[in-house]
C-alpha positions in Angstrom: 72.6 29.0 -20.8 74.3 32.4 -21.5 76.1 33.6 -24.5 77.9 36.9 -24.0 80.6 39.1 -25.6 80.5 37.2 -28.9 81.1 38.4 -32.4 79.5 36.4 -35.3 80.3 37.3 -38.9 79.0 35.9 -42.2 77.2 32.6 -42.8 73.5 32.0 -42.6 71.5 32.3 -39.4 73.8 33.8 -36.8 72.2 32.4 -33.6 69.4 29.8 -33.6 67.5 28.9 -30.4 65.3 25.8 -30.8 62.9 24.4 -28.2 64.9 25.3 -25.1 64.3 27.5 -22.0 66.3 30.0 -20.0 68.7 31.3 -22.7 70.4 34.8 -22.5 72.3 36.4 -25.3 74.0 39.6 -24.4 76.7 42.0 -25.6 76.9 40.3 -28.9 77.4 41.5 -32.5 76.0 39.6 -35.5 76.8 40.9 -39.0 77.2 40.0 -42.6 75.0 36.9 -42.7 72.8 36.1 -45.6 69.8 35.0 -43.4 68.3 36.0 -40.0 70.9 37.1 -37.5 68.7 35.7 -34.7 66.1 32.9 -34.9 63.9 31.7 -32.0 61.6 28.8 -32.8 58.6 27.1 -31.2 58.9 25.5 -27.8 61.4 28.1 -26.7 60.6 29.9 -23.4 62.2 32.5 -21.2 64.8 34.0 -23.6 66.5 37.3 -23.0 68.2 39.2 -25.9 70.0 42.2 -24.5 72.6 44.6 -25.9 72.8 42.7 -29.2 73.6 44.3 -32.6 72.4 42.7 -35.8 73.3 43.9 -39.3 72.1 42.0 -42.4 74.6 41.4 -45.2 74.0 43.7 -48.3 73.7 40.6 -50.6 70.8 39.1 -48.6 67.5 38.9 -50.4 64.4 39.9 -48.5 65.3 38.3 -45.1 64.0 39.1 -41.6 66.9 40.0 -39.4 65.3 38.6 -36.3 62.6 35.9 -36.3 60.6 34.5 -33.4 58.1 31.9 -34.8 56.1 28.8 -34.6 54.2 28.5 -37.9 51.2 26.5 -36.5 50.9 28.4 -33.2 50.7 25.0 -31.5 53.9 25.4 -29.5 54.3 29.2 -29.1 57.6 30.8 -28.1 56.8 32.5 -24.8 58.2 35.0 -22.3 60.8 36.6 -24.5 62.5 39.9 -23.8 64.4 41.9 -26.5 66.1 44.9 -25.0 68.7 47.6 -25.5 69.6 46.3 -29.0 70.2 47.6 -32.5 68.8 46.1 -35.7 69.9 47.2 -39.2 68.1 45.5 -42.1 69.5 47.3 -45.1 67.5 48.4 -48.1 64.0 47.2 -49.0 65.5 44.6 -51.4 67.8 43.3 -48.7 65.5 43.3 -45.7 61.9 42.2 -45.4 60.6 42.2 -41.9 62.9 43.4 -39.1 61.8 41.6 -36.0 59.1 39.1 -37.2 57.3 37.4 -34.3 54.8 34.8 -35.4 52.7 33.1 -32.7 54.7 34.6 -29.9 53.2 34.9 -26.4 54.2 37.4 -23.7 56.8 39.3 -25.8 58.6 42.4 -24.5 60.4 44.7 -27.0 62.1 47.4 -24.9 64.5 50.2 -25.7 65.8 49.0 -29.1 66.4 50.8 -32.4 65.1 49.5 -35.7 65.9 50.5 -39.3 66.0 48.9 -42.7 63.8 46.5 -44.7 60.1 47.0 -45.3 58.4 46.5 -42.0 60.4 47.0 -38.8 58.4 44.9 -36.4 55.7 42.4 -37.5 53.5 40.5 -35.0 51.4 37.9 -36.9 49.3 35.8 -34.6 51.1 37.0 -31.5 49.5 37.9 -28.2 50.3 40.0 -25.1 53.1 42.1 -26.6 54.6 45.2 -25.0 56.6 47.5 -27.4 58.1 50.3 -25.3 60.8 52.9 -25.5 62.0 51.9 -29.0 63.3 54.1 -31.9 61.8 53.3 -35.3 63.4 54.8 -38.5 61.1 55.1 -41.5 63.2 57.0 -44.1 62.3 57.9 -47.6 63.7 54.7 -49.1 63.3 52.5 -46.1 60.5 50.8 -44.1 56.9 51.9 -44.6 55.4 50.4 -41.4 57.0 50.7 -38.0 54.9 48.0 -36.3 52.5 45.7 -38.0 49.8 44.2 -35.7 48.4 41.3 -37.8 45.8 39.0 -36.2 47.4 39.8 -32.9 45.7 40.7 -29.7 46.6 42.8 -26.6 49.5 44.7 -28.2 50.7 47.8 -26.3 52.8 50.3 -28.2 53.9 52.8 -25.5 56.5 55.6 -25.4 58.2 54.9 -28.7 59.6 57.3 -31.3 58.8 57.0 -35.0 60.7 59.2 -37.4 60.1 59.2 -41.1 60.3 61.3 -44.2 57.0 62.9 -45.2 57.7 62.5 -48.9 56.6 58.9 -48.8 53.7 57.0 -47.3 54.5 55.3 -44.1 52.5 54.4 -40.9 53.9 54.2 -37.4 51.5 51.3 -36.8 49.5 49.3 -39.2 46.8 47.0 -37.8 45.0 44.3 -39.9 43.5 40.8 -40.0 41.0 41.2 -37.1 43.5 42.2 -34.3 41.9 43.2 -31.0 42.6 45.5 -28.0 45.6 47.4 -29.3 46.9 50.3 -27.3 48.8 53.3 -28.8 49.9 55.7 -26.1 52.6 58.2 -25.2 54.4 57.8 -28.6 56.2 60.5 -30.6 55.5 60.5 -34.3 57.5 62.8 -36.6 57.2 63.2 -40.4 55.3 59.9 -40.8 52.1 60.0 -43.0 49.9 58.1 -40.6 50.2 57.5 -36.8 47.9 54.5 -36.5 46.3 52.9 -39.6 43.1 50.8 -39.3 42.2 51.0 -35.6 39.3 48.8 -34.5 36.5 49.8 -32.2 38.3 48.1 -29.3 41.3 50.4 -29.2 43.1 52.7 -26.7 44.7 55.9 -28.1 46.1 58.6 -25.8 49.0 60.8 -24.8 50.7 60.8 -28.2 52.6 63.7 -29.8 52.5 64.3 -33.6 54.5 66.6 -35.8 54.4 66.9 -39.6 51.9 64.0 -39.7 49.0 64.0 -42.2 46.7 61.6 -40.2 46.8 60.7 -36.6 44.6 57.8 -37.4 43.5 56.4 -40.8 41.5 53.7 -42.5 43.6 52.1 -45.2 45.6 55.3 -45.5 42.5 57.6 -45.5 42.4 60.0 -42.6 39.7 59.5 -40.0 39.2 61.3 -36.7 41.2 60.0 -33.7 39.3 58.3 -30.9 37.8 60.6 -28.3 40.2 59.3 -25.7 43.1 60.9 -27.6 41.6 63.9 -29.4 44.5 65.8 -30.9 46.8 63.0 -29.7 48.1 65.2 -26.9 46.2 64.1 -23.9 44.4 61.1 -22.5 
């Protein structure tokens, strides 16, 4: 099934995909809704979201503009690609998470732009995730975490750009809840307080570039030395 060249305005959830396979949504604009612009639920497999723009309505109250989830992880959404799209979540009171992927498996987030809300991409209980070539905006009154890796394993954050405002605390990546085997490589981090917060001992860190950053790596916001594989963040 393919939905393309659509414009969806207002209402609640813009597009909901429930327990089906092989869906493509492309060249579509979703705006002005009071709930998530896109929602992909458990039992859904093989979905492509490409060249889609989502803007949350200014009257929304702490919504995630894109959700991928199965609350129990018993029927994980799998093999989902989100690419070449723009996501705008509004202020912290309007947006909550941007793209919230709970219990996803084999998720690719490629060449998108994210802004607004509090956390731009959150990955609770998700595994095998590639986040590559995206732009994350962390302005003074906007999101404070670019990517949250929460009880998620084998997440690769590669070749993204994180741009903030150094007058507030923000982290390009925040890891918590026992996540394992994260990779943070070849990213550009500008004017963000922390590059990667709370790395574990099983962690790859290399090839990153930092400017106007207080800590390349930190533990709960307190600076710690970066791993030896990425000393200075400039080589691997």
